[in-house]
C-alpha positions in Angstrom: -28.6 -30.5 89.2 -25.4 -32.3 89.3 -22.9 -32.0 86.4 -23.4 -35.6 85.3 -27.2 -35.0 84.8 -26.5 -31.8 82.9 -24.0 -33.5 80.7 -26.4 -36.4 80.1 -29.3 -34.0 79.3 -27.1 -32.1 76.9 -25.9 -35.2 75.2 -29.4 -36.5 74.9 -30.7 -33.3 73.4 -27.9 -33.3 70.9 -28.6 -36.9 69.9 -32.3 -35.9 69.5 -31.2 -33.2 67.1 -30.5 -35.9 64.5 -34.2 -36.0 64.3 -35.0 -32.4 63.4 -32.0 -30.2 62.9 -33.9 -27.2 64.4 -31.8 -24.2 65.3 -32.2 -20.7 66.7 -30.2 -17.7 65.5 -28.3 -17.7 68.8 -27.4 -21.4 68.4 -26.3 -21.4 64.8 -22.6 -21.3 65.5 -22.9 -24.7 67.4 -25.2 -26.3 64.9 -22.6 -26.6 62.2 -20.3 -28.4 64.7 -23.3 -30.6 65.8 -24.2 -31.6 62.2 -20.6 -32.6 61.5 -20.4 -34.6 64.8 -23.7 -36.4 64.2 -22.9 -37.3 60.6 -21.8 -40.9 61.5 -25.2 -41.4 63.1 -27.4 -40.3 60.2 -27.6 -43.6 58.2 -28.8 -45.4 61.4 -31.4 -42.9 62.5 -32.7 -42.5 58.9 -33.1 -46.3 58.7 -30.5 -47.1 55.9 -28.1 -48.8 58.4 -28.9 -51.5 60.9 -26.1 -50.8 63.4 -24.9 -47.7 65.3 -21.3 -47.1 64.3 -18.9 -46.5 67.2 -17.9 -43.2 65.4 -21.4 -42.0 66.1 -20.9 -42.1 69.9 -17.3 -41.0 69.7 -18.0 -37.9 67.7 -21.0 -36.9 69.7 -19.0 -37.3 72.9 -16.3 -35.0 71.4 -18.9 -32.5 70.5 -20.4 -32.6 74.0 -17.0 -32.4 75.7 -16.4 -29.1 73.8 -19.9 -27.9 74.5 -19.6 -28.4 78.3 -16.6 -26.0 78.5 -18.7 -22.9 78.7 -22.3 -22.3 79.7 -23.1 -20.4 76.5 -21.8 -23.3 74.4 -24.1 -25.7 76.4 -27.1 -23.5 75.8 -26.3 -23.0 72.1 -25.8 -26.7 71.5 -29.0 -27.5 73.3 -31.0 -25.0 71.2 -29.7 -26.6 68.0 -31.4 -29.8 68.9 -34.3 -29.0 71.3 -37.6 -30.4 70.3 -36.2 -32.5 67.5 -36.8 -36.0 68.8 -40.1 -36.4 67.0 -39.0 -35.5 63.5 -40.8 -37.9 61.0 -37.7 -38.0 58.8 -36.1 -40.4 61.1 -37.1 -44.0 61.7 -39.1 -44.3 64.9 -37.2 -45.2 68.0 -33.8 -44.9 66.4 -32.7 -41.7 68.2 -33.6 -43.3 71.5 -31.5 -46.4 70.6 -28.5 -44.1 69.8 -28.9 -42.4 73.1 -29.1 -45.8 74.9 -26.1 -47.2 73.0 -24.0 -44.1 73.6 -25.0 -43.8 77.3 -27.1 -40.6 77.0 -30.5 -39.8 78.4 -33.0 -38.0 76.2 -34.7 -35.1 77.8 -38.3 -34.1 77.1 -38.9 -32.3 73.8 -39.8 -29.1 75.6 -36.6 -28.9 77.6 -35.6 -25.4 78.6 -32.1 -25.0 77.3 -31.6 -21.7 79.1 -31.8 -23.6 82.4 -28.6 -25.4 81.8 
């Protein structure tokens, strides 16, 4: 896989985390940073805002730029959000819209984070 695909997959996985907030023990250090980065996106994905704020994409990009610096960070960030795209707490389709607006591709919910 090329680096652009890996970055896109990681970004998409992180965006999908807005939907579930799942984490594994190994990923917990990155989950706090993810939750902080995704905060500007929450009103939109939960349905209380009608537009995606630019800060949503900007902060997720910053988070992902940091996560891509080391393989362990990529894997941990991925594990924070893997399988979260179908969380019923978020308005249907909103996470995909964030991914599209921010230029990210959402991976399948069963994505193998250890393969990054």
